[in-house]
C-alpha positions, 0 to 999 in steps of 0.5 A, a space after each residue: 431753580 435747581 430742586 436738588 439745591 432746594 433739597 440741600 437747603 431743607 436737609 441743612 435745616 432739618 439736620 441742624 447744620 452742614 456737617 450732618 446734611 453733607 453726609 445725608 446728601 453725599 457731597 462734601 461740606 465745601 460743595 454743599 456750602 457753595 451750592 447754597 451760596 449760588 442759590 442765594 445769589 440766584 434769588 438775591 437773598 440770604 437764606 441762612 444765618 451762619 453762626 459759629 462753627 458747631 452752632 445750629 443754623 437758622 433760617 432768615 425770613 427769606 429762607 423760611 419762605 424758600 424752605 416752606 415752598 421748597 417742601 411743597 415743590 419736592 412733595 409735588 415732584 415725588 407725587 409726579 414720579 409716583 403717578 408716572 410709575 403707577 401709569 407705567 406699571 398700569 396700576 392707574 390711568 385712563 383709556 378713552 376708546 372709540 368703538 365702531 358701531 359695526 363689528 365691535 361686539 364681535 371683535 373687541 368685546 373679548 379683548 376689552 374684557 381681557 384688558 379689564 381683567 389684566 389691568 383692573 385699575 385702569 379707568 376705561 371710557 368706551 364711546 360708540 361713534 361713526 367713522 367721521 366722528 371717530 376721526 374728529 374726536 381723535 384730532 380733538 384729543 377726546 379719545 386716544 384710540 379708535 376702531 373702524 374702517 379707515 385708510 391710514 394716511 398722514 393723519 392716522 396710523 394703526 393696525 389691521 385687526 380683521 380683513 373679511 370678505 363680503 357676502 350678499 344676504 338674500 331672502 331664502 326663496 329668492 331666485 339667486 339664493 341658491 347660487 354659489 357666488 354672486 357679482 354686484 351686477 347680478 343684484 343691480 336691480 334689487 332693492 338694497 338694505 344699506 347702513 346709514 351714511 355715517 357708517 363707512 360701509 355705506 360709502 364703500 358699498 356705494 362706491 363699489 356699486 358705481 364702479 360696477 356700473 350702477 347705483 343701488 335702487 330703492 335703498 332702505 337705510 338701517 343702523 343695526 345689522 340684525 334689523 337689516 337681516 330681519 328686513 331681508 328675511 321679510 322680503 324687503 331687499 338684499 344686503 351686503 355684509 361682512 361674512 363674520 357679521 352675517 354669520 353672527 346675526 344669521 336667522 332663518 329665512 335668509 341665504 348668504 352667498 359669497 360676493 366675487 368679482 369686486 375689491 370690496 372687503 371689510 377691513 377693521 383697524 385700530 387706529 390713532 393720531 399719527 405722532 401722538 404720544 400714547 399713554 401707557 394704558 393705550 400702548 397696553 391695549 395696542 399690544 393686547 389687540 396685536 396678540 389676539 388679532 388673527 390678521 
């Protein structure tokens, strides 16, 4: 059913006849009459009682039904167009963003604040999740964008936001604390403070250590960088961290030594499901992060 012809019918009734309706919808009377006849044929009903020339047209009972529902259809169409225009103009809409537990405060809090200021009508839902949960949530459609350390593949695409070198955090009195740089092999026998298994950094550090020929010993697992650094300061072990995170949470009693001789780096990305039709709100966030990202 062509909504354009439904509009013709409504205009004919509201205008009282074909002549005035023809002028409003900008087609000839014969063309208007033919369009209504085709609609009647499609529905297999008579919609209008056609009287003598110059008399006001009347709706049949079937015509009244089509007229009433036609008004609703046209109103719904206009509401749809209005909402799309609002989303396109970012005066309405919703964005669900998954945030990595590590690094989001440093990298994304300023951008989120800028986004809220620029698009105050966009409803935002921020969900802190581990990397595995982020991927699953994206595939289920629970979030639209996510942040984290991820190898972009056939399922996900995205943009690199930050590429940071790693440093070794040691107690300040440690024998290696004065070194200009350290290799993984030099801390092979040391107790390790590591993130929980749900963090991408855990598996990255573990893999790099194994490539260097050892498995970390006496592991203490934590979920917050600042607590891990506090444990290092107390002498509970050493910890591998992205340089940016280590500097953000630096405390007295620890030393930060650059890690060399390893491919281990902290690469934070903004990513989404490949071939997903992103909302206007999500597209705006991607563009804003592109503009503010140093990478």
